[in-house]
PATIBA-508115 format. One record per residue (C-alpha): x, y, z negated; residue in three letters; residue number from 1. Coordinates in Angstrom, 2 decimals. Example, Ala and Ser with C-alpha at 12.3 -4.5 7.8 and 13.67 -1.06 7.14 Angstrom:
BEGIN
((12.30, -4.50, -7.80), ALA, 1)
((13.67, -1.06, -7.14), SER, 2)
END
This chain:
BEGIN
((-0.41, 12.36, -9.57), MET, 1)
((-3.16, 9.79, -9.47), THR, 2)
((-3.31, 7.66, -6.36), LEU, 3)
((-6.60, 7.03, -4.60), LYS, 4)
((-8.22, 3.64, -4.96), HIS, 5)
((-9.28, 1.95, -1.76), LEU, 6)
((-12.74, 0.38, -1.64), THR, 7)
((-14.96, -1.07, 1.07), ALA, 8)
((-16.88, 2.22, 0.98), GLU, 9)
((-13.93, 4.53, 1.62), ASN, 10)
((-11.81, 2.16, 3.76), TYR, 11)
((-12.78, 3.69, 7.10), SER, 12)
((-12.04, 7.25, 5.94), LEU, 13)
((-8.80, 6.46, 4.08), GLU, 14)
((-7.30, 3.96, 6.55), VAL, 15)
((-8.91, 3.89, 9.98), GLU, 16)
((-9.35, 7.67, 10.25), LYS, 17)
((-6.08, 8.57, 8.53), ALA, 18)
((-3.81, 10.92, 10.47), THR, 19)
((-0.67, 9.43, 8.88), THR, 20)
((0.41, 5.86, 8.18), PRO, 21)
((-1.13, 4.40, 5.01), VAL, 22)
((0.55, 2.12, 2.49), ILE, 23)
((-1.87, 0.00, 0.48), VAL, 24)
((-0.77, -1.52, -2.83), ASP, 25)
((-2.76, -4.74, -3.36), PHE, 26)
((-2.67, -5.43, -7.10), TYR, 27)
((-4.55, -6.81, -10.11), ALA, 28)
((-4.48, -5.55, -13.69), ASP, 29)
((-3.48, -8.99, -15.03), TRP, 30)
((-0.45, -9.26, -12.70), CYS, 31)
((2.88, -8.56, -14.45), GLY, 32)
((4.88, -7.76, -11.30), PRO, 33)
((2.02, -5.48, -10.19), CYS, 34)
((2.28, -3.53, -13.44), ARG, 35)
((6.03, -3.21, -12.84), MET, 36)
((5.44, -2.02, -9.26), MET, 37)
((2.78, 0.60, -10.15), ALA, 38)
((5.12, 3.36, -11.44), PRO, 39)
((7.64, 2.69, -8.62), VAL, 40)
((4.84, 2.89, -6.01), PHE, 41)
((3.58, 6.16, -7.48), GLU, 42)
((7.08, 7.65, -7.68), GLU, 43)
((7.88, 6.66, -4.08), VAL, 44)
((4.58, 8.16, -2.92), SER, 45)
((5.86, 11.60, -3.95), LYS, 46)
((8.87, 11.23, -1.65), ASP, 47)
((6.60, 10.74, 1.38), TYR, 48)
((3.99, 13.38, 0.56), LYS, 49)
((2.41, 14.70, 3.74), GLY, 50)
((4.02, 11.97, 5.88), LYS, 51)
((2.43, 8.79, 4.50), VAL, 52)
((-0.71, 8.17, 2.42), SER, 53)
((-0.42, 5.84, -0.56), PHE, 54)
((-3.52, 4.06, -1.91), VAL, 55)
((-4.17, 1.21, -4.32), LYS, 56)
((-6.54, -1.71, -3.88), LEU, 57)
((-7.65, -3.81, -6.85), ASP, 58)
((-7.90, -7.35, -5.47), THR, 59)
((-10.28, -8.35, -8.26), GLU, 60)
((-12.84, -5.71, -7.29), ASN, 61)
((-12.19, -5.67, -3.53), GLU, 62)
((-11.45, -9.32, -2.78), SER, 63)
((-13.10, -9.14, 0.66), ASP, 64)
((-10.63, -6.48, 1.83), LEU, 65)
((-7.73, -8.52, 0.45), ALA, 66)
((-9.00, -11.58, 2.32), GLN, 67)
((-9.45, -9.58, 5.53), ASN, 68)
((-5.72, -8.79, 5.43), PHE, 69)
((-4.80, -12.34, 4.38), GLU, 70)
((-3.11, -11.16, 1.19), VAL, 71)
((-2.07, -14.38, -0.52), MET, 72)
((0.12, -13.04, -3.32), GLY, 73)
((0.40, -9.81, -5.27), ILE, 74)
((1.85, -7.29, -5.40), PRO, 75)
((1.67, -6.89, -1.64), THR, 76)
((2.15, -3.56, 0.11), LEU, 77)
((0.69, -3.24, 3.59), LEU, 78)
((1.81, -0.47, 5.90), VAL, 79)
((-1.08, 0.42, 8.20), LEU, 80)
((-1.08, 2.76, 11.17), ASN, 81)
((-4.38, 3.64, 12.83), LYS, 82)
((-5.96, 0.79, 10.85), GLY, 83)
((-3.53, -1.86, 12.11), LYS, 84)
((-0.89, -3.61, 10.02), GLU, 85)
((2.62, -2.59, 11.05), VAL, 86)
((4.50, -3.90, 8.02), GLY, 87)
((4.18, -5.98, 4.86), ARG, 88)
((6.25, -5.95, 1.68), ILE, 89)
((5.61, -8.72, -0.84), VAL, 90)
((6.76, -8.72, -4.46), GLY, 91)
((8.33, -6.20, -6.79), PHE, 92)
((11.18, -4.04, -5.52), LEU, 93)
((13.16, -1.27, -7.22), PRO, 94)
((12.67, 2.23, -5.84), LYS, 95)
((15.65, 2.43, -3.46), GLN, 96)
((14.98, -1.00, -1.96), MET, 97)
((11.31, -0.16, -1.50), LEU, 98)
((12.15, 3.15, 0.20), LYS, 99)
((14.60, 1.37, 2.50), SER, 100)
((11.96, -1.16, 3.57), LYS, 101)
((9.37, 1.58, 4.09), ILE, 102)
((11.84, 3.64, 6.13), ASP, 103)
((12.64, 0.63, 8.33), ASN, 104)
((8.94, -0.01, 8.99), ILE, 105)
((8.21, 3.67, 9.70), LEU, 106)
((11.18, 3.95, 12.07), SER, 107)
((9.53, 1.32, 14.28), GLU, 108)
((6.50, 3.60, 14.74), LEU, 109)
((8.42, 6.32, 16.57), LYS, 110)
END
Protein backbone atom coordinates (compact mmCIF):
# COMPACT_ATOMS: atom_id res chain seq x y z
CA MET A 1 0.00 0.00 0.00
CA THR A 2 1.42 3.35 -0.99
CA LEU A 3 0.49 6.25 1.23
CA LYS A 4 -0.65 9.54 -0.26
CA HIS A 5 1.74 12.46 -0.22
CA LEU A 6 0.38 15.71 1.14
CA THR A 7 1.08 18.89 -0.82
CA ALA A 8 -0.14 22.47 -0.70
CA GLU A 9 -2.38 21.60 -3.66
CA ASN A 10 -4.17 18.65 -2.07
CA TYR A 11 -4.07 19.82 1.57
CA SER A 12 -7.65 21.09 1.67
CA LEU A 13 -9.07 17.88 0.19
CA GLU A 14 -6.93 15.46 2.20
CA VAL A 15 -7.02 17.25 5.57
CA GLU A 16 -9.66 19.95 5.91
CA LYS A 17 -12.39 18.02 4.05
CA ALA A 18 -11.46 14.61 5.43
CA THR A 19 -14.30 12.69 7.06
CA THR A 20 -11.91 10.87 9.43
CA PRO A 21 -8.96 12.06 11.50
CA VAL A 22 -5.73 12.39 9.50
CA ILE A 23 -2.22 11.53 10.65
CA VAL A 24 0.51 13.37 8.77
CA ASP A 25 4.07 12.03 8.78
CA PHE A 26 6.44 15.00 8.39
CA TYR A 27 9.71 13.56 7.06
CA ALA A 28 12.74 14.13 4.83
CA ASP A 29 14.60 11.58 2.71
CA TRP A 30 17.94 12.43 4.37
CA CYS A 31 16.58 11.83 7.91
CA GLY A 32 17.67 8.48 9.40
CA PRO A 33 14.91 8.26 12.05
CA CYS A 34 12.38 9.18 9.33
CA ARG A 35 13.55 6.24 7.21
CA MET A 36 13.16 3.99 10.28
CA MET A 37 9.65 5.36 10.92
CA ALA A 38 8.41 4.97 7.31
CA PRO A 39 7.72 1.20 7.36
CA VAL A 40 6.22 1.40 10.88
CA PHE A 41 3.94 4.28 9.80
CA GLU A 42 2.80 2.35 6.74
CA GLU A 43 2.21 -0.85 8.73
CA VAL A 44 0.23 1.00 11.42
CA SER A 45 -1.86 2.70 8.72
CA LYS A 46 -3.27 -0.72 7.76
CA ASP A 47 -4.54 -1.26 11.31
CA TYR A 48 -6.64 1.92 11.13
CA LYS A 49 -7.95 1.52 7.57
CA GLY A 50 -11.31 3.23 7.22
CA LYS A 51 -11.00 4.94 10.63
CA VAL A 52 -7.99 7.23 10.14
CA SER A 53 -6.24 8.56 7.01
CA PHE A 54 -2.45 8.38 6.90
CA VAL A 55 -0.49 10.75 4.64
CA LYS A 56 3.15 11.74 4.28
CA LEU A 57 4.58 15.24 3.89
CA ASP A 58 8.11 15.78 2.59
CA THR A 59 9.39 18.78 4.55
CA GLU A 60 11.97 19.54 1.87
CA ASN A 61 9.32 19.97 -0.83
CA GLU A 62 6.52 21.36 1.36
CA SER A 63 8.42 23.51 3.86
CA ASP A 64 5.61 26.09 4.06
CA LEU A 65 3.15 23.48 5.36
CA ALA A 66 5.73 22.25 7.88
CA GLN A 67 6.26 25.83 9.06
CA ASN A 68 2.50 26.43 9.31
CA PHE A 69 2.32 23.57 11.82
CA GLU A 70 5.51 24.68 13.60
CA VAL A 71 7.23 21.36 12.95
CA MET A 72 10.72 21.87 14.39
CA GLY A 73 12.08 18.32 14.24
CA ILE A 74 11.44 15.23 12.18
CA PRO A 75 9.98 12.71 12.16
CA THR A 76 6.88 14.39 13.54
CA LEU A 77 3.42 12.89 13.27
CA LEU A 78 0.49 15.27 13.58
CA VAL A 79 -2.98 13.99 14.30
CA LEU A 80 -5.50 16.35 12.70
CA ASN A 81 -9.26 16.34 13.04
CA LYS A 82 -11.32 18.66 10.84
CA GLY A 83 -8.06 20.44 9.94
CA LYS A 84 -7.10 21.16 13.56
CA GLU A 85 -4.19 19.59 15.42
CA VAL A 86 -5.39 17.27 18.18
CA GLY A 87 -2.12 15.45 18.84
CA ARG A 88 1.59 15.40 18.06
CA ILE A 89 4.10 12.55 18.22
CA VAL A 90 7.77 13.44 17.78
CA GLY A 91 10.56 10.98 17.03
CA PHE A 92 10.75 7.33 16.10
CA LEU A 93 8.58 4.84 17.97
CA PRO A 94 8.17 1.08 17.53
CA LYS A 95 4.79 -0.11 16.26
CA GLN A 96 3.09 -0.94 19.58
CA MET A 97 4.18 2.32 21.23
CA LEU A 98 3.02 4.30 18.21
CA LYS A 99 -0.37 2.57 18.20
CA SER A 100 -0.75 3.25 21.93
CA LYS A 101 -0.07 6.97 21.45
CA ILE A 102 -2.45 7.14 18.48
CA ASP A 103 -5.16 5.32 20.44
CA ASN A 104 -4.76 7.74 23.36
CA ILE A 105 -5.10 10.75 21.05
CA LEU A 106 -8.10 9.29 19.21
CA SER A 107 -9.86 8.41 22.48
CA GLU A 108 -9.90 12.12 23.33
CA LEU A 109 -11.96 12.83 20.20
CA LYS A 110 -14.99 10.84 21.35
